[in-house]
C-alpha positions as CSV (number, residue, x, y, z in Angstrom):
1,M,-2.6,-17.2,-5.0
2,K,-4.3,-13.9,-5.5
3,K,-6.4,-15.0,-8.2
4,F,-7.9,-17.9,-6.3
5,I,-8.4,-15.7,-3.3
6,G,-10.3,-13.1,-5.5
7,M,-12.4,-15.8,-6.9
8,A,-13.5,-17.3,-3.4
9,V,-14.2,-14.0,-2.2
10,A,-16.3,-13.4,-5.4
11,A,-17.9,-16.8,-4.8
12,A,-19.1,-15.8,-1.3
13,T,-20.3,-13.0,-2.2
14,L,-22.8,-14.3,-5.0
15,L,-23.8,-17.0,-2.5
16,A,-25.2,-14.1,-0.1
17,G,-28.3,-12.9,-1.6
18,T,-28.1,-9.4,-0.1
19,E,-24.8,-8.7,-1.8
20,A,-26.2,-9.0,-5.3
21,A,-26.0,-5.2,-5.7
22,A,-22.3,-5.0,-4.7
23,T,-20.0,-2.6,-6.5
24,N,-16.2,-3.1,-6.5
25,Y,-13.9,-0.2,-6.3
26,S,-10.0,0.2,-6.7
27,L,-8.7,2.7,-4.5
28,W,-5.3,4.0,-5.0
29,I,-3.4,5.5,-1.7
30,H,-0.1,7.4,-2.7
31,G,3.0,8.1,-0.8
32,R,5.2,11.3,0.1
33,N,4.0,14.0,-2.3
34,G,4.5,17.8,-1.0
35,G,0.9,18.1,-0.6
36,S,0.0,18.7,-4.1
37,T,-2.9,16.5,-4.4
38,Q,-6.6,17.6,-3.7
39,A,-7.4,15.8,-0.4
40,G,-10.9,14.5,-0.6
41,N,-11.1,14.4,-4.0
42,Y,-11.1,10.8,-5.3
43,N,-11.0,11.9,-9.0
44,D,-7.5,13.7,-8.6
45,F,-5.0,11.1,-10.1
46,S,-2.2,13.8,-10.6
47,Y,0.1,11.9,-8.4
48,W,-0.2,8.8,-10.5
49,G,-0.5,9.8,-14.0
50,P,-3.3,10.6,-16.7
51,S,-6.8,9.8,-15.0
52,S,-7.8,8.3,-18.3
53,T,-5.3,5.2,-17.9
54,A,-7.0,1.9,-16.9
55,A,-6.0,1.0,-13.2
56,G,-8.7,-1.4,-11.9
57,V,-12.3,-1.5,-11.5
58,N,-14.0,2.1,-10.7
59,K,-10.8,3.4,-9.8
60,K,-10.5,6.1,-7.0
61,A,-7.6,8.3,-5.6
62,V,-7.3,8.5,-2.1
63,N,-5.4,11.7,-1.5
64,W,-4.0,12.8,1.7
65,N,-1.3,15.5,2.6
66,G,1.7,13.4,1.9
67,T,3.9,15.7,4.0
68,Q,2.4,15.3,7.3
69,R,2.4,12.5,9.6
70,V,0.6,9.2,9.1
71,G,-1.8,9.4,12.1
72,G,-2.7,12.6,11.7
73,E,-3.7,12.1,7.9
74,N,-4.9,8.7,8.5
75,Y,-8.5,9.8,8.9
76,R,-8.4,10.5,4.8
77,I,-7.8,6.9,4.4
78,R,-10.6,5.7,6.7
79,D,-13.0,8.0,5.0
80,A,-12.6,6.2,1.9
81,L,-12.5,2.9,3.0
82,D,-15.9,3.7,4.8
83,C,-17.0,5.4,1.7
84,F,-16.3,2.6,-1.0
85,C,-15.6,-0.6,1.3
86,T,-18.6,-1.0,3.5
87,G,-22.2,-2.6,3.1
88,A,-22.5,-4.1,-0.2
89,N,-19.4,-3.0,-1.6
90,W,-15.8,-4.4,-1.8
91,C,-12.4,-2.8,-2.4
92,F,-9.3,-3.6,-4.0
93,I,-6.3,-1.4,-2.7
94,A,-3.2,-0.2,-4.4
95,A,-0.5,1.9,-2.4
96,H,2.8,3.3,-2.9
97,S,5.6,4.1,-0.8
98,A,4.4,5.7,2.4
99,G,0.8,4.8,1.3
100,D,1.7,1.3,2.7
101,L,2.0,2.9,6.0
102,Q,-1.2,4.7,5.7
103,I,-3.3,1.3,4.8
104,G,-1.1,-0.8,7.3
105,Y,-1.8,1.6,10.0
106,A,-5.8,1.8,9.2
107,L,-6.0,-1.9,9.2
108,S,-3.8,-2.7,12.5
109,L,-5.3,0.1,14.5
110,Y,-8.9,0.8,13.3
111,G,-9.4,-2.6,11.1
112,G,-11.4,-4.0,13.9
113,S,-13.7,-1.3,14.8
114,A,-17.4,-0.6,14.0
115,R,-17.9,1.2,10.9
116,Y,-21.0,3.1,9.4
117,K,-22.1,1.6,6.1
118,K,-21.8,4.2,3.6
119,N,-23.6,5.3,0.6
120,A,-20.4,5.7,-2.0
121,T,-21.2,9.2,-2.6
122,P,-18.6,11.7,-1.2
123,N,-19.3,15.2,-0.4
124,A,-16.6,18.0,-1.0
125,S,-14.5,16.7,2.1
126,G,-14.5,13.2,0.8
127,V,-17.1,11.9,3.4
128,C,-20.0,9.7,2.4
129,G,-23.6,9.4,4.2
130,N,-24.7,6.5,6.2
131,T,-27.1,4.0,4.4
132,D,-29.2,2.4,7.2
133,G,-27.6,3.5,10.4
134,T,-26.0,-0.2,10.8
135,T,-22.4,-1.0,11.2
136,Q,-20.2,-3.7,10.5
137,T,-16.8,-4.7,11.9
138,G,-13.9,-3.1,9.5
139,W,-14.0,-2.8,5.7
140,N,-14.6,-5.2,2.7
141,I,-11.3,-5.6,1.3
142,K,-10.1,-8.4,-1.0
143,W,-6.3,-7.5,-1.2
144,V,-3.8,-4.9,-1.2
145,D,-1.0,-4.5,-3.8
146,V,1.9,-2.6,-2.5
147,A,4.6,-0.8,-4.9
148,S,7.7,0.1,-3.2
149,G,6.1,0.2,0.3
150,A,7.6,1.9,2.9
151,G,6.0,0.0,5.7
152,G,9.4,-0.6,7.1
153,G,10.9,2.8,6.8
154,S,13.8,4.1,4.7
155,E,17.4,4.7,5.7
156,L,17.2,8.0,3.6
157,A,14.8,9.4,6.4
158,D,17.4,7.9,9.2
159,V,20.1,10.3,7.8
160,G,18.0,13.2,6.8
161,E,18.4,13.1,2.9
162,W,15.0,14.3,2.4
163,A,13.5,17.5,3.7
164,V,13.6,17.4,7.5
165,S,11.1,20.2,7.5
166,E,8.3,17.5,6.6
167,P,6.6,15.9,9.5
168,L,6.2,12.8,7.8
169,V,10.0,11.9,7.3
170,S,10.2,11.4,11.1
171,D,7.5,8.5,10.5
172,L,9.6,7.1,7.8
173,V,12.8,6.8,10.0
174,T,13.1,2.7,9.8
175,T,12.9,2.0,13.6
176,T,9.8,4.5,13.9
177,A,8.0,3.2,10.6
178,R,8.4,-0.5,12.2
179,A,7.2,0.4,15.6
180,M,4.1,2.5,14.4
181,Y,1.8,-0.3,14.5
182,N,1.6,-4.2,14.6
183,H,2.4,-4.9,10.9
184,N,1.3,-8.5,11.5
185,T,-2.2,-7.4,12.1
186,T,-3.7,-7.1,8.7
187,R,-7.1,-8.5,9.5
188,N,-6.3,-11.5,7.5
189,I,-6.0,-9.2,4.3
190,W,-3.2,-10.2,2.0
191,F,-0.5,-7.6,0.9
192,Y,1.3,-8.4,-2.3
193,N,4.6,-6.5,-2.4
194,F,6.2,-5.4,-5.8
195,A,9.8,-4.6,-5.1
196,G,11.8,-2.6,-7.5
197,S,15.7,-2.7,-7.4
198,K,16.7,0.3,-10.1
199,G,18.6,2.0,-7.4
200,T,22.1,3.6,-7.6
201,L,22.0,7.5,-6.4
202,Y,21.8,6.4,-2.6
203,S,23.3,3.0,-3.1
204,G,25.7,3.9,-0.1
205,I,23.0,4.7,2.2
206,L,20.2,2.2,1.6
207,P,21.2,-1.2,2.8
208,G,21.1,-4.1,-0.1
209,Q,19.0,-3.9,-3.2
210,D,16.9,-0.6,-3.6
211,D,14.8,1.7,-5.9
212,E,16.6,4.9,-4.9
213,A,14.5,5.5,-2.2
214,V,13.6,2.5,-0.3
215,S,15.3,-0.9,0.2
216,Y,14.1,-4.5,-0.3
217,H,13.7,-5.0,3.4
218,S,10.9,-2.6,3.5
219,T,9.6,-3.2,-0.1
220,G,9.6,-6.9,0.5
221,G,7.7,-6.7,3.8
222,V,10.7,-8.1,5.6
223,S,9.7,-8.1,9.7
224,G,12.1,-6.8,12.5
225,S,12.6,-3.6,14.4
226,S,15.1,-2.2,12.3
227,G,16.1,-2.8,8.3
228,S,18.3,-5.5,7.2
229,S,20.3,-5.8,3.9
230,Q,18.4,-8.1,1.4
231,C,19.0,-8.6,-2.2
232,N,18.4,-10.6,-5.6
233,P,19.7,-14.0,-6.0
234,G,23.3,-14.2,-6.8
235,D,24.5,-11.0,-4.9
236,W,27.3,-12.1,-2.6
237,F,27.4,-8.7,-0.9
238,C,24.2,-8.8,0.8
239,G,23.2,-10.3,4.1
240,G,20.2,-12.4,2.4
241,T,18.3,-12.8,-0.6
242,L,14.7,-11.7,-0.5
243,N,12.8,-14.7,-1.7
244,T,9.5,-14.4,-3.7
245,G,6.1,-15.4,-1.9
246,T,5.8,-15.6,1.8
247,A,8.9,-17.5,2.3
248,A,11.6,-16.1,4.8
249,C,14.9,-14.4,3.4
250,S,17.9,-16.4,3.0
251,D,19.4,-15.4,6.2
252,G,16.3,-16.5,7.9
253,K,14.5,-13.2,8.4
254,A,10.9,-13.7,8.0
255,K,8.1,-11.5,6.3
256,W,5.4,-10.0,8.3
257,S,2.0,-11.9,8.4
258,Y,-0.1,-11.8,5.3
259,H,2.7,-10.2,3.4
260,S,4.1,-11.9,-0.2
261,V,6.3,-10.6,-2.7
262,Q,4.4,-10.9,-5.7
263,L,7.3,-9.3,-7.9
264,R,11.0,-9.1,-7.1
265,D,13.1,-7.0,-9.6
266,D,15.6,-9.3,-10.5
267,G,16.5,-7.4,-13.9
268,E,16.9,-4.3,-11.9
269,A,14.6,-2.3,-14.2
270,Y,11.9,-0.5,-11.9
271,N,12.8,2.5,-9.9
272,H,10.7,4.0,-7.2
273,Y,8.9,7.0,-9.0
274,A,5.6,7.0,-10.7
275,N,6.7,10.4,-12.5
276,G,3.2,11.3,-13.2
277,N,3.1,8.6,-16.0
278,W,2.2,5.5,-14.0
279,G,5.9,5.0,-14.0
280,G,8.7,3.0,-12.2
281,I,7.3,-0.1,-10.0
282,V,3.7,1.6,-9.9
283,A,3.5,0.3,-13.4
284,K,3.7,-3.3,-12.4
285,V,1.2,-2.5,-9.7
286,R,-0.9,-0.6,-12.3
287,E,-0.8,-4.0,-14.6
288,D,-1.6,-6.2,-12.0
289,M,-4.7,-4.1,-10.8
290,V,-6.1,-4.1,-14.6
291,N,-5.8,-7.7,-14.8
292,Y,-7.4,-8.7,-11.3
293,A,-9.1,-6.0,-9.7
294,R,-12.4,-6.5,-11.5
């Protein structure tokens, strides 16, 4: 599906004569991180791995303080989207863990607002200048790849397994994350979910299949006001099977609108963590960005 959507957008862009000089960018939005990345520095890929690694066309790191509340730090994401995804320019988005909350929050709450067209030349704070002073509605985004998305929160936050002094943890409580914004409102932009299941450490806390940090109900974009137990096919001890694509889970629980499971980790091969080397489930998203974010 993604390949054809991207081609359709590209064709539409070519048909519009004013878009001939368009530049495509790949924006990488990290998750919870201890605040170690340089906010506003679009070249700091320390969260992900070596910056020399291919990760999509004109890759940019969208850094924010990954210890703080989503709402308080979301301006960093909007600054990046304004910089690189307005005017003639288009973006591919990759998000990891709580980065899923950040892009979902931005699109749902601000994706219908007027945005000044920017020149893709950021200052030291990560803010770009206006081009001609005109605005557009929302941003030019082709699609969003999500590695182990925490859009539905994590039970590790529910029970305080993570440092409770971090404000972000309160946003990652499952009921809070799911009520933070309307996850169905993506401005018709597709979220492609990559769900890892190499999880053992917290198997008694996280329901269904998990990647040691987030369960399938979240990484698979399953709707509802709280989490549910979802697994790979053949697991008899789960509430349901997380189906690929847009199909509802086997227990009838639907996915959020414009959410599709691109990869379900049937082999239990991918955990949550990039480990500073584009590892875990992030590796599969990076591979997808290299292949399709052009």
